[in-house]
N, CA, C and O atoms as CSV, one atom per row, in Angstrom:
chain,resi,resn,atom,element,x,y,z
A,1,UNK,N,N,0.820,-0.919,0.234
A,1,UNK,CA,C,-0.316,-0.257,0.062
A,1,UNK,C,C,0.624,0.915,-0.043
A,1,UNK,O,O,1.717,0.776,0.507
A,2,UNK,N,N,0.329,2.232,-0.764
A,2,UNK,CA,C,1.301,3.662,-0.950
A,2,UNK,C,C,0.630,4.128,-0.462
A,2,UNK,O,O,-0.499,3.759,-0.140
A,3,UNK,N,N,1.342,5.396,-0.217
A,3,UNK,CA,C,0.096,7.058,0.308
A,3,UNK,C,C,1.311,8.020,-0.656
A,3,UNK,O,O,2.509,8.304,-0.671
A,4,UNK,N,N,-0.279,8.314,-1.581
A,4,UNK,CA,C,0.690,9.448,-2.638
A,4,UNK,C,C,0.358,11.286,-1.901
A,4,UNK,O,O,-0.472,11.711,-1.098
A,5,UNK,N,N,1.253,11.807,-2.523
A,5,UNK,CA,C,0.719,13.098,-1.960
A,5,UNK,C,C,1.363,14.209,-3.451
A,5,UNK,O,O,2.201,14.227,-4.354
A,6,UNK,N,N,0.223,15.018,-2.827
A,6,UNK,CA,C,0.747,16.206,-4.365
A,6,UNK,C,C,0.461,17.642,-3.446
A,6,UNK,O,O,-0.575,18.025,-2.904
A,7,UNK,N,N,2.241,18.454,-3.527
A,7,UNK,CA,C,1.635,19.302,-2.965
A,7,UNK,C,C,1.577,20.548,-4.175
A,7,UNK,O,O,2.474,20.425,-5.009
A,8,UNK,N,N,0.888,21.424,-4.334
A,8,UNK,CA,C,0.633,22.480,-5.177
A,8,UNK,C,C,0.585,24.273,-4.552
A,8,UNK,O,O,-0.043,24.633,-3.557
A,9,UNK,N,N,1.136,24.865,-5.142
A,9,UNK,CA,C,1.205,25.992,-5.294
A,9,UNK,C,C,-0.273,26.800,-5.556
A,9,UNK,O,O,-0.512,27.906,-5.071
A,10,UNK,N,N,-0.902,26.289,-6.130
A,10,UNK,CA,C,-1.788,26.477,-7.076
A,10,UNK,C,C,-3.030,26.088,-6.864
A,10,UNK,O,O,-3.349,24.973,-7.278
A,11,UNK,N,N,-4.085,26.976,-6.120
A,11,UNK,CA,C,-5.450,25.802,-5.998
A,11,UNK,C,C,-6.005,25.719,-6.933
A,11,UNK,O,O,-6.808,24.821,-6.679
A,12,UNK,N,N,-6.249,26.155,-8.319
A,12,UNK,CA,C,-6.723,25.639,-9.679
A,12,UNK,C,C,-5.762,24.278,-9.671
A,12,UNK,O,O,-6.059,23.135,-9.323
A,13,UNK,N,N,-5.134,24.542,-9.925
A,13,UNK,CA,C,-4.134,23.458,-10.185
A,13,UNK,C,C,-4.254,22.138,-9.715
A,13,UNK,O,O,-4.289,21.063,-10.314
A,14,UNK,N,N,-4.323,22.504,-8.237
A,14,UNK,CA,C,-4.859,21.069,-7.305
A,14,UNK,C,C,-6.616,20.954,-7.563
A,14,UNK,O,O,-7.328,20.385,-6.735
A,15,UNK,N,N,-6.826,21.190,-8.041
A,15,UNK,CA,C,-8.302,21.116,-7.861
A,15,UNK,C,C,-8.311,20.420,-9.628
A,15,UNK,O,O,-9.434,20.118,-10.033
A,16,UNK,N,N,-7.428,20.244,-10.358
A,16,UNK,CA,C,-7.332,20.116,-11.569
A,16,UNK,C,C,-6.942,18.647,-11.380
A,16,UNK,O,O,-7.584,17.647,-11.704
A,17,UNK,N,N,-5.614,18.747,-10.716
A,17,UNK,CA,C,-4.856,17.186,-10.182
A,17,UNK,C,C,-5.636,16.206,-9.741
A,17,UNK,O,O,-5.664,15.050,-10.162
A,18,UNK,N,N,-6.286,16.690,-8.866
A,18,UNK,CA,C,-7.423,16.210,-8.073
A,18,UNK,C,C,-8.978,15.211,-9.288
A,18,UNK,O,O,-9.713,14.283,-8.952
A,19,UNK,N,N,-8.914,15.835,-10.402
A,19,UNK,CA,C,-9.698,15.600,-10.591
A,19,UNK,C,C,-9.324,14.603,-11.553
A,19,UNK,O,O,-10.094,13.668,-11.772
A,20,UNK,N,N,-7.567,14.759,-12.509
A,20,UNK,CA,C,-7.494,13.305,-12.394
A,20,UNK,C,C,-7.139,12.279,-11.828
A,20,UNK,O,O,-7.496,11.162,-12.200
A,21,UNK,N,N,-6.288,12.526,-10.721
A,21,UNK,CA,C,-6.808,11.944,-10.002
A,21,UNK,C,C,-8.010,10.631,-9.824
A,21,UNK,O,O,-7.756,9.427,-9.789
A,22,UNK,N,N,-9.092,11.157,-9.746
A,22,UNK,CA,C,-10.193,10.844,-10.008
A,22,UNK,C,C,-9.995,10.432,-11.508
A,22,UNK,O,O,-8.790,10.640,-11.648
A,23,UNK,N,N,-10.246,10.182,-12.160
A,23,UNK,CA,C,-10.332,9.703,-13.799
A,23,UNK,C,C,-9.352,8.774,-13.584
A,23,UNK,O,O,-9.418,7.922,-14.470
A,24,UNK,N,N,-8.274,8.506,-12.632
A,24,UNK,CA,C,-7.215,7.498,-12.988
A,24,UNK,C,C,-8.050,6.757,-12.500
A,24,UNK,O,O,-8.576,6.112,-13.407
A,25,UNK,N,N,-8.644,6.387,-11.073
A,25,UNK,CA,C,-9.783,5.537,-10.386
A,25,UNK,C,C,-9.056,5.536,-8.839
A,25,UNK,O,O,-8.879,4.493,-8.209
A,26,UNK,N,N,-8.659,6.910,-8.328
A,26,UNK,CA,C,-8.521,6.720,-7.175
A,26,UNK,C,C,-10.306,7.367,-6.508
A,26,UNK,O,O,-10.980,8.191,-7.125
A,27,UNK,N,N,-10.620,6.879,-5.487
A,27,UNK,CA,C,-11.922,6.643,-5.084
A,27,UNK,C,C,-11.878,7.589,-3.657
A,27,UNK,O,O,-12.965,7.941,-3.200
A,28,UNK,N,N,-10.923,7.903,-3.122
A,28,UNK,CA,C,-11.004,8.791,-2.215
A,28,UNK,C,C,-9.731,9.521,-1.639
A,28,UNK,O,O,-8.802,8.718,-1.546
A,29,UNK,N,N,-9.353,10.946,-1.172
A,29,UNK,CA,C,-8.652,11.713,-0.968
A,29,UNK,C,C,-8.696,13.002,-0.045
A,29,UNK,O,O,-9.779,13.468,0.310
A,30,UNK,N,N,-7.543,13.537,0.316
A,30,UNK,CA,C,-7.629,14.133,1.518
A,30,UNK,C,C,-7.327,15.633,0.563
A,30,UNK,O,O,-6.752,15.805,-0.512
A,31,UNK,N,N,-7.899,16.423,1.364
A,31,UNK,CA,C,-7.509,18.517,0.616
A,31,UNK,C,C,-7.048,18.981,1.995
A,31,UNK,O,O,-7.775,19.292,2.938
A,32,UNK,N,N,-6.076,18.977,1.962
A,32,UNK,CA,C,-5.446,20.664,2.838
A,32,UNK,C,C,-5.490,21.445,2.383
A,32,UNK,O,O,-5.801,21.357,1.196
A,33,UNK,N,N,-5.305,22.366,2.773
A,33,UNK,CA,C,-4.239,23.741,3.114
A,33,UNK,C,C,-3.171,23.627,3.429
A,33,UNK,O,O,-2.850,23.060,4.473
A,34,UNK,N,N,-2.495,24.048,2.753
A,34,UNK,CA,C,-0.886,24.166,3.528
A,34,UNK,C,C,-0.376,25.101,2.922
A,34,UNK,O,O,-0.814,25.707,1.944
A,35,UNK,N,N,1.285,25.352,3.922
A,35,UNK,CA,C,1.809,26.435,3.793
A,35,UNK,C,C,3.552,26.142,3.912
A,35,UNK,O,O,3.884,25.564,4.946
A,36,UNK,N,N,4.307,26.382,3.255
A,36,UNK,CA,C,5.584,25.861,3.081
A,36,UNK,C,C,6.620,27.071,3.554
A,36,UNK,O,O,6.370,28.228,3.215
A,37,UNK,N,N,7.762,26.767,4.330
A,37,UNK,CA,C,8.370,27.234,4.936
A,37,UNK,C,C,8.735,28.836,4.681
A,37,UNK,O,O,8.572,29.826,5.395
A,38,UNK,N,N,9.170,28.702,3.657
A,38,UNK,CA,C,8.815,30.017,2.843
A,38,UNK,C,C,8.118,31.097,3.186
A,38,UNK,O,O,8.458,32.150,3.726
A,39,UNK,N,N,7.141,30.711,2.817
A,39,UNK,CA,C,6.104,31.645,2.470
A,39,UNK,C,C,5.676,31.776,3.684
A,39,UNK,O,O,5.079,32.839,3.857
A,40,UNK,N,N,5.795,30.713,5.122
A,40,UNK,CA,C,5.690,31.494,6.053
A,40,UNK,C,C,6.409,31.949,6.938
A,40,UNK,O,O,5.989,32.148,8.078
A,41,UNK,N,N,7.294,32.125,6.662
A,41,UNK,CA,C,8.544,32.317,7.199
A,41,UNK,C,C,8.889,33.706,6.834
A,41,UNK,O,O,9.834,34.253,7.401
A,42,UNK,N,N,7.971,34.522,5.636
A,42,UNK,CA,C,7.941,35.530,4.946
A,42,UNK,C,C,6.579,36.300,5.837
A,42,UNK,O,O,6.310,37.482,5.624
A,43,UNK,N,N,6.116,35.807,6.424
A,43,UNK,CA,C,4.627,36.462,7.447
A,43,UNK,C,C,4.880,36.077,8.874
A,43,UNK,O,O,3.918,35.996,9.637
A,44,UNK,N,N,6.249,35.801,9.348
A,44,UNK,CA,C,5.890,35.545,11.004
A,44,UNK,C,C,6.212,37.073,11.458
A,44,UNK,O,O,6.968,37.673,10.694
A,45,UNK,N,N,5.776,37.736,12.519
A,45,UNK,CA,C,5.822,38.689,12.533
A,45,UNK,C,C,6.676,38.587,14.517
A,45,UNK,O,O,6.444,37.634,15.261
A,46,UNK,N,N,7.514,39.695,14.885
A,46,UNK,CA,C,7.666,39.778,15.940
A,46,UNK,C,C,6.826,39.468,17.485
A,46,UNK,O,O,7.231,39.228,18.622
A,47,UNK,N,N,5.601,39.599,16.926
A,47,UNK,CA,C,4.724,39.402,18.423
A,47,UNK,C,C,4.294,37.865,18.289
A,47,UNK,O,O,3.108,37.798,18.612
A,48,UNK,N,N,4.670,36.915,18.026
A,48,UNK,CA,C,4.516,36.106,18.162
A,48,UNK,C,C,5.101,35.228,19.033
A,48,UNK,O,O,6.207,35.597,19.428
A,49,UNK,N,N,4.589,33.873,19.581
A,49,UNK,CA,C,5.785,33.193,20.950
A,49,UNK,C,C,6.380,32.372,20.083
A,49,UNK,O,O,6.018,32.292,18.909
A,50,UNK,N,N,7.605,31.509,20.723
A,50,UNK,CA,C,8.121,31.133,20.208
A,50,UNK,C,C,7.304,29.877,19.429
A,50,UNK,O,O,7.650,29.571,18.288
A,51,UNK,N,N,6.283,29.219,20.055
A,51,UNK,CA,C,5.729,28.243,19.170
A,51,UNK,C,C,4.372,28.102,18.979
A,51,UNK,O,O,3.704,27.204,19.491
A,52,UNK,N,N,3.858,29.147,18.103
A,52,UNK,CA,C,2.806,29.941,17.898
A,52,UNK,C,C,2.264,28.723,16.869
A,52,UNK,O,O,2.856,28.016,16.053
A,53,UNK,N,N,0.517,28.831,17.396
A,53,UNK,CA,C,-0.011,27.664,16.488
A,53,UNK,C,C,-0.206,27.876,14.689
A,53,UNK,O,O,-0.056,29.084,14.506
A,54,UNK,N,N,-0.458,27.228,13.416
A,54,UNK,CA,C,-0.957,27.291,12.496
A,54,UNK,C,C,-1.688,28.739,12.656
A,54,UNK,O,O,-1.377,29.887,12.340
A,55,UNK,N,N,-3.064,27.999,13.442
A,55,UNK,CA,C,-3.799,29.124,13.103
A,55,UNK,C,C,-3.070,30.663,13.450
A,55,UNK,O,O,-2.912,31.426,12.497
A,56,UNK,N,N,-2.616,31.115,14.883
A,56,UNK,CA,C,-2.219,32.106,14.509
A,56,UNK,C,C,-0.899,32.785,13.625
A,56,UNK,O,O,-0.373,33.885,13.455
A,57,UNK,N,N,-0.799,31.905,13.354
A,57,UNK,CA,C,0.218,32.302,12.088
A,57,UNK,C,C,-0.345,32.299,10.414
A,57,UNK,O,O,0.223,32.767,9.427
A,58,UNK,N,N,-1.659,31.595,10.511
A,58,UNK,CA,C,-2.275,32.114,9.090
A,58,UNK,C,C,-2.948,33.212,9.478
A,58,UNK,O,O,-2.863,33.925,8.478
A,59,UNK,N,N,-3.566,33.813,10.290
A,59,UNK,CA,C,-4.476,35.133,10.900
A,59,UNK,C,C,-4.632,35.677,9.885
A,59,UNK,O,O,-5.535,35.628,9.050
A,60,UNK,N,N,-3.210,36.521,9.988
A,60,UNK,CA,C,-3.115,37.376,8.887
A,60,UNK,C,C,-3.353,37.210,7.228
A,60,UNK,O,O,-3.620,38.176,6.513
A,61,UNK,N,N,-3.210,35.799,6.717
A,61,UNK,CA,C,-1.903,35.563,6.096
A,61,UNK,C,C,-3.520,34.671,4.794
A,61,UNK,O,O,-4.192,33.672,5.051
A,62,UNK,N,N,-3.549,35.038,4.286
A,62,UNK,CA,C,-4.338,33.449,3.348
A,62,UNK,C,C,-3.582,33.044,2.028
A,62,UNK,O,O,-3.139,33.642,1.048
A,63,UNK,N,N,-3.661,31.407,2.584
A,63,UNK,CA,C,-2.693,30.203,1.693
A,63,UNK,C,C,-3.806,29.667,0.805
A,63,UNK,O,O,-4.971,29.281,0.891
A,64,UNK,N,N,-2.621,29.885,-0.297
A,64,UNK,CA,C,-3.452,29.584,-1.355
A,64,UNK,C,C,-2.644,28.031,-1.838
A,64,UNK,O,O,-2.704,27.573,-2.979
A,65,UNK,N,N,-1.947,27.424,-0.744
A,65,UNK,CA,C,-1.012,26.048,-1.243
A,65,UNK,C,C,-2.449,24.753,-0.618
A,65,UNK,O,O,-3.187,24.729,0.367
A,66,UNK,N,N,-2.278,23.968,-1.665
A,66,UNK,CA,C,-2.922,22.462,-0.911
A,66,UNK,C,C,-2.114,21.149,-0.949
A,66,UNK,O,O,-0.935,21.131,-1.302
A,67,UNK,N,N,-2.589,20.386,-0.686
A,67,UNK,CA,C,-2.018,18.986,-0.447
A,67,UNK,C,C,-3.056,18.237,-0.380
A,67,UNK,O,O,-4.035,18.361,0.355
A,68,UNK,N,N,-2.775,17.256,-1.357
A,68,UNK,CA,C,-3.744,16.340,-1.731
A,68,UNK,C,C,-2.886,15.338,-1.517
A,68,UNK,O,O,-1.710,15.247,-1.870
A,69,UNK,N,N,-4.026,14.067,-0.493
A,69,UNK,CA,C,-2.966,12.673,-0.269
A,69,UNK,C,C,-4.322,11.643,-0.313
A,69,UNK,O,O,-5.474,11.856,0.065
A,70,UNK,N,N,-3.794,10.615,-0.840
A,70,UNK,CA,C,-4.502,9.402,-0.659
A,70,UNK,C,C,-3.756,7.889,-0.220
A,70,UNK,O,O,-2.534,7.785,-0.323
A,71,UNK,N,N,-4.437,6.955,0.181
A,71,UNK,CA,C,-3.920,5.509,0.564
A,71,UNK,C,C,-4.125,4.765,-1.255
A,71,UNK,O,O,-5.202,5.070,-1.767
A,72,UNK,N,N,-3.488,4.167,-1.851
A,72,UNK,CA,C,-3.362,3.587,-2.404
A,72,UNK,C,C,-2.463,1.798,-2.416
A,72,UNK,O,O,-1.289,1.450,-2.290
A,73,UNK,N,N,-4.182,0.828,-2.709
A,73,UNK,CA,C,-3.739,-0.506,-2.672
A,73,UNK,C,C,-2.475,-0.696,-3.664
A,73,UNK,O,O,-1.313,-0.916,-3.325
A,74,UNK,N,N,-2.948,-0.567,-4.871
A,74,UNK,CA,C,-2.913,-1.665,-6.396
A,74,UNK,C,C,-1.847,-0.582,-6.765
A,74,UNK,O,O,-2.104,0.616,-6.883
A,75,UNK,N,N,-0.530,-1.196,-6.945
A,75,UNK,CA,C,0.880,-0.550,-7.168
A,75,UNK,C,C,0.364,-0.096,-8.675
A,75,UNK,O,O,0.539,1.118,-8.785
A,76,UNK,N,N,-0.161,-0.616,-9.759
A,76,UNK,CA,C,-0.850,-0.631,-10.981
A,76,UNK,C,C,-1.780,1.078,-11.554
A,76,UNK,O,O,-1.812,1.763,-12.577
A,77,UNK,N,N,-2.512,1.126,-9.927
A,77,UNK,CA,C,-3.436,2.277,-10.071
A,77,UNK,C,C,-2.145,3.622,-9.226
A,77,UNK,O,O,-2.215,4.847,-9.127
A,78,UNK,N,N,-1.360,2.870,-8.888
A,78,UNK,CA,C,-0.349,4.315,-8.455
A,78,UNK,C,C,0.252,4.677,-9.317
A,78,UNK,O,O,0.603,5.853,-9.226
A,79,UNK,N,N,0.654,3.975,-10.474
A,79,UNK,CA,C,1.728,3.843,-11.831
A,79,UNK,C,C,0.624,4.987,-12.514
A,79,UNK,O,O,0.903,6.145,-12.822
A,80,UNK,N,N,-0.223,4.554,-12.603
A,80,UNK,CA,C,-1.787,5.561,-13.693
A,80,UNK,C,C,-1.432,6.943,-12.831
A,80,UNK,O,O,-0.839,7.949,-13.220
A,81,UNK,N,N,-2.002,6.640,-11.528
A,81,UNK,CA,C,-1.283,8.538,-10.994
A,81,UNK,C,C,-0.655,9.484,-11.683
A,81,UNK,O,O,-0.826,10.595,-12.184
A,82,UNK,N,N,0.410,8.350,-11.475
A,82,UNK,CA,C,2.018,9.010,-11.085
A,82,UNK,C,C,1.843,9.500,-12.964
A,82,UNK,O,O,2.362,10.521,-13.414
A,83,UNK,N,N,1.174,8.703,-13.647
A,83,UNK,CA,C,1.346,9.140,-14.793
A,83,UNK,C,C,0.574,9.726,-15.625
A,83,UNK,O,O,0.751,10.029,-16.805
A,84,UNK,N,N,-0.411,9.886,-14.841
A,84,UNK,CA,C,-1.532,11.401,-15.306
A,84,UNK,C,C,-1.916,12.938,-14.588
A,84,UNK,O,O,-2.628,13.922,-14.789
A,85,UNK,N,N,-0.755,12.315,-13.457
A,85,UNK,CA,C,-0.067,13.193,-12.498
A,85,UNK,C,C,0.845,14.073,-13.784
A,85,UNK,O,O,0.160,14.931,-14.340
A,86,UNK,N,N,2.020,13.966,-14.198
A,86,UNK,CA,C,3.288,13.682,-14.419
A,86,UNK,C,C,2.419,14.337,-15.939
A,86,UNK,O,O,2.182,15.540,-15.827
A,87,UNK,N,N,2.138,13.966,-16.732
A,87,UNK,CA,C,1.396,14.224,-17.620
A,87,UNK,C,C,0.395,15.470,-18.172
A,87,UNK,O,O,0.339,15.971,-19.295
A,88,UNK,N,N,-0.444,15.804,-16.839
A,88,UNK,CA,C,-0.627,17.000,-16.579
A,88,UNK,C,C,0.227,18.419,-16.337
A,88,UNK,O,O,-0.021,19.463,-16.939
A,89,UNK,N,N,1.030,18.293,-15.576
A,89,UNK,CA,C,2.210,18.936,-14.878
A,89,UNK,C,C,3.022,19.550,-15.739
A,89,UNK,O,O,3.447,20.663,-16.050
A,90,UNK,N,N,3.108,17.940,-16.125
A,90,UNK,CA,C,4.912,18.498,-17.427
A,90,UNK,C,C,5.751,18.217,-16.698
A,90,UNK,O,O,5.588,17.171,-16.071
A,91,UNK,N,N,7.386,19.257,-16.384
A,91,UNK,CA,C,8.379,18.413,-16.791
A,91,UNK,C,C,8.319,19.108,-14.664
A,91,UNK,O,O,8.056,20.230,-14.231
A,92,UNK,N,N,8.711,17.753,-13.882
A,92,UNK,CA,C,8.622,18.441,-12.682
A,92,UNK,C,C,10.043,19.142,-12.547
A,92,UNK,O,O,9.672,20.232,-12.981
A,93,UNK,N,N,11.041,19.285,-12.343
A,93,UNK,CA,C,12.049,20.088,-13.005
A,93,UNK,C,C,11.297,21.545,-12.590
A,93,UNK,O,O,11.593,22.201,-11.592
A,94,UNK,N,N,10.222,21.918,-13.613
A,94,UNK,CA,C,10.084,23.606,-13.963
A,94,UNK,C,C,9.347,24.158,-12.553
A,94,UNK,O,O,8.791,23.367,-11.791
A,95,UNK,N,N,9.400,25.456,-12.319
A,95,UNK,CA,C,8.969,25.895,-11.059
A,95,UNK,C,C,7.176,26.134,-11.781
A,95,UNK,O,O,6.580,26.364,-12.833
A,96,UNK,N,N,6.927,25.832,-10.066
A,96,UNK,CA,C,5.399,26.287,-9.595
A,96,UNK,C,C,4.815,24.571,-10.251
A,96,UNK,O,O,3.619,24.299,-10.159
A,97,UNK,N,N,5.282,24.092,-10.545
A,97,UNK,CA,C,4.831,22.276,-10.673
A,97,UNK,C,C,3.581,21.725,-9.421
A,97,UNK,O,O,2.423,21.309,-9.440
A,98,UNK,N,N,4.230,21.910,-8.794
A,98,UNK,CA,C,4.495,21.464,-7.285
A,98,UNK,C,C,5.181,20.146,-7.346
A,98,UNK,O,O,6.084,19.866,-8.133
A,99,UNK,N,N,4.735,19.462,-6.559
A,99,UNK,CA,C,5.656,18.234,-5.418
A,99,UNK,C,C,4.741,17.050,-4.949
A,99,UNK,O,O,3.898,17.061,-4.052
A,100,UNK,N,N,5.229,15.724,-6.025
A,100,UNK,CA,C,4.557,14.092,-6.267
A,100,UNK,C,C,5.392,13.533,-5.283
A,100,UNK,O,O,6.581,13.213,-5.320
A,101,UNK,N,N,4.635,13.482,-4.492
A,101,UNK,CA,C,5.321,11.736,-3.160
A,101,UNK,C,C,5.056,10.719,-2.849
A,101,UNK,O,O,4.684,10.630,-1.679
A,102,UNK,N,N,5.071,10.168,-3.200
A,102,UNK,CA,C,5.088,8.418,-2.796
A,102,UNK,C,C,5.729,7.735,-1.573
A,102,UNK,O,O,6.938,7.694,-1.349
A,103,UNK,N,N,4.657,7.155,-0.740
A,103,UNK,CA,C,5.647,6.836,0.249
A,103,UNK,C,C,5.015,5.642,0.490
A,103,UNK,O,O,3.918,5.416,-0.021
A,104,UNK,N,N,5.918,4.334,1.664
A,104,UNK,CA,C,5.100,3.414,1.467
A,104,UNK,C,C,4.053,2.918,2.818
A,104,UNK,O,O,4.785,2.432,3.680
A,105,UNK,N,N,3.364,2.905,3.025
A,105,UNK,CA,C,2.359,3.240,4.006
A,105,UNK,C,C,1.367,1.474,4.438
A,105,UNK,O,O,0.309,0.883,4.222
A,106,UNK,N,N,2.953,1.325,5.305
A,106,UNK,CA,C,2.389,-0.069,6.090
A,106,UNK,C,C,1.682,-0.637,6.532
A,106,UNK,O,O,1.527,-1.852,6.419
A,107,UNK,N,N,0.670,0.618,7.566
A,107,UNK,CA,C,-0.895,0.027,7.876
A,107,UNK,C,C,-1.674,1.299,8.007
A,107,UNK,O,O,-1.273,2.427,8.295
A,108,UNK,N,N,-3.106,0.780,7.678
A,108,UNK,CA,C,-4.072,1.917,7.240
A,108,UNK,C,C,-5.033,1.164,8.181
A,108,UNK,O,O,-5.071,0.040,8.681
A,109,UNK,N,N,-5.919,2.462,8.205
A,109,UNK,CA,C,-7.039,1.349,9.564
A,109,UNK,C,C,-8.343,2.609,9.047
A,109,UNK,O,O,-8.100,3.801,9.237
A,110,UNK,N,N,-9.672,2.177,8.407
A,110,UNK,CA,C,-10.244,3.365,8.881
A,110,UNK,C,C,-10.821,3.442,7.564
A,110,UNK,O,O,-11.825,4.151,7.501
A,111,UNK,N,N,-10.153,2.470,5.672
A,111,UNK,CA,C,-10.200,3.185,5.241
A,111,UNK,C,C,-10.932,2.075,4.281
A,111,UNK,O,O,-11.223,2.157,3.087
A,112,UNK,N,N,-11.160,0.826,5.379
A,112,UNK,CA,C,-13.229,-0.195,4.483
A,112,UNK,C,C,-14.264,0.439,4.477
A,112,UNK,O,O,-15.078,0.221,3.580
A,113,UNK,N,N,-14.528,1.404,5.476
A,113,UNK,CA,C,-16.140,1.985,5.665
A,113,UNK,C,C,-16.630,2.017,4.484
A,113,UNK,O,O,-17.745,1.544,4.268
A,114,UNK,N,N,-16.010,2.484,3.674
A,114,UNK,CA,C,-17.045,2.750,2.376
A,114,UNK,C,C,-17.994,3.597,1.705
A,114,UNK,O,O,-17.878,4.788,1.994
A,115,UNK,N,N,-18.703,3.366,1.065
A,115,UNK,CA,C,-20.089,3.755,0.548
A,115,UNK,C,C,-21.339,2.863,1.225
A,115,UNK,O,O,-21.609,1.752,0.767
A,116,UNK,N,N,-22.022,3.393,2.264
A,116,UNK,CA,C,-22.912,2.755,2.727
A,116,UNK,C,C,-23.863,2.190,1.821
A,116,UNK,O,O,-24.399,1.121,2.116
A,117,UNK,N,N,-24.258,3.041,0.284
A,117,UNK,CA,C,-25.287,2.251,-0.342
A,117,UNK,C,C,-23.944,1.159,-1.146
A,117,UNK,O,O,-24.148,-0.037,-1.352
A,118,UNK,N,N,-23.359,1.470,-1.307
A,118,UNK,CA,C,-22.491,-0.114,-1.740
A,118,UNK,C,C,-22.451,-1.004,-0.775
A,118,UNK,O,O,-22.567,-2.109,-1.307
A,119,UNK,N,N,-22.359,-1.094,0.241
A,119,UNK,CA,C,-22.662,-2.222,1.122
A,119,UNK,C,C,-24.124,-2.752,1.443
A,119,UNK,O,O,-24.537,-3.837,1.853
A,120,UNK,N,N,-24.883,-1.288,1.018
A,120,UNK,CA,C,-26.350,-2.882,1.104
A,120,UNK,C,C,-26.600,-3.286,-0.481
A,120,UNK,O,O,-27.804,-3.514,-0.600
A,121,UNK,N,N,-26.155,-3.400,-1.302
A,121,UNK,CA,C,-26.066,-3.974,-2.289
A,121,UNK,C,C,-25.092,-4.789,-2.559
A,121,UNK,O,O,-24.620,-4.880,-3.693
A,122,UNK,N,N,-24.627,-5.562,-1.422
A,122,UNK,CA,C,-23.423,-6.360,-1.233
A,122,UNK,C,C,-24.331,-7.638,-0.862
A,122,UNK,O,O,-23.800,-8.712,-0.582
């Protein structure tokens, strides 16, 4: 099993990649607002405590980054997602195309709940 993550600086690009993932066969994904260290450090203020919360950091800053992630069981589906994402964003070495990460996922719980409508048909 794998965890695939896509980090984008562009909300519309992240939405388009999510659409491509769904077309490739991803049935579930999580989308979170995120911020990189460079963006956060440029918005830090002197009156923050040493350990500010993310909510404090973002209070005066609108974040436009998105991180998508999904657990994938099948390596064939993983390869399809990688190929589809790469075809959409183009050259990964270019700026502002985002970052794609694939991590081994040793254990996952709660993925089998599924759609109640599907369960009633079985």
